[in-house]
C-alpha positions in Angstrom: -32.0 115.9 200.6 -29.8 117.5 203.2 -27.2 115.4 204.3 -28.4 113.2 207.7 -26.2 111.2 210.0 -28.0 107.4 210.7 -27.9 106.3 213.9 -26.1 103.1 214.7 -29.7 101.6 215.7 -31.0 102.2 211.9 -27.9 101.0 210.5 -28.1 98.1 212.5 -31.7 97.7 211.0 -31.1 98.1 207.3 -28.2 95.3 207.9 -31.1 93.2 209.7 -33.3 93.6 206.6 -30.8 93.2 204.0 -31.2 89.4 204.2 -34.8 89.6 203.5 -34.1 92.2 200.7 -31.9 90.1 198.5 -35.0 87.5 199.1 -36.9 89.3 196.5 -37.7 88.0 192.9 -35.3 90.8 191.5 -31.6 92.2 191.4 -32.6 95.5 191.1 -35.3 97.6 192.8 -36.9 100.7 193.5 -38.4 101.9 196.3 -40.4 105.1 197.2 -41.9 106.1 199.9 -45.4 108.6 200.5 -45.0 109.9 203.9 -48.3 111.6 203.8 -50.0 108.0 203.0 -47.7 106.0 204.9 -47.8 103.4 201.9 -44.0 102.2 200.9 -43.6 101.4 196.5 -41.3 98.7 195.7 -40.6 98.4 192.1 -38.9 95.3 190.5 -39.3 97.0 187.2 -39.5 101.1 186.1 -42.3 101.6 185.0 -43.8 99.2 186.5 -46.7 99.1 184.3 -48.7 96.4 186.4 -51.7 94.9 185.2 -52.9 92.8 187.6 -52.6 93.7 191.9 -53.5 90.9 194.5 -54.2 92.5 198.1 -52.6 90.0 200.8 -54.3 89.7 204.5 -51.2 91.3 205.7 -52.2 94.7 203.9 -49.4 93.9 201.1 -50.7 94.5 197.5 -48.7 92.4 194.9 -48.5 94.1 191.6 -48.4 91.2 188.4 -47.8 92.1 184.6 -48.8 89.0 183.3 -47.4 86.4 185.1 -44.4 88.5 186.3 -44.5 90.2 189.8 -43.5 93.9 188.9 -43.8 95.3 192.7 -45.1 95.1 195.7 -46.9 98.0 198.4 -46.6 98.0 201.6 -49.8 99.7 203.3 -49.3 101.3 206.6 -45.2 100.8 206.2 -44.4 102.7 209.1 -46.0 100.4 211.8 -44.5 97.2 210.5 
């Protein structure tokens, strides 16, 4: 990936999101974004190996392995 300068506006948005990111149930996570389908994948384990999924009404898919939340899938991510 080419080195790109981040605007001050983008950096400010990252700082605003930091509080919410730190409230997620894992200290380590991986983010993958599929631009073609506009889907953001947040994994708390690698590999995720989810055994169950639960779709929330807001376009977020909770991914579980047993009782453990192992990831989130955010549909239409760029519109949120």
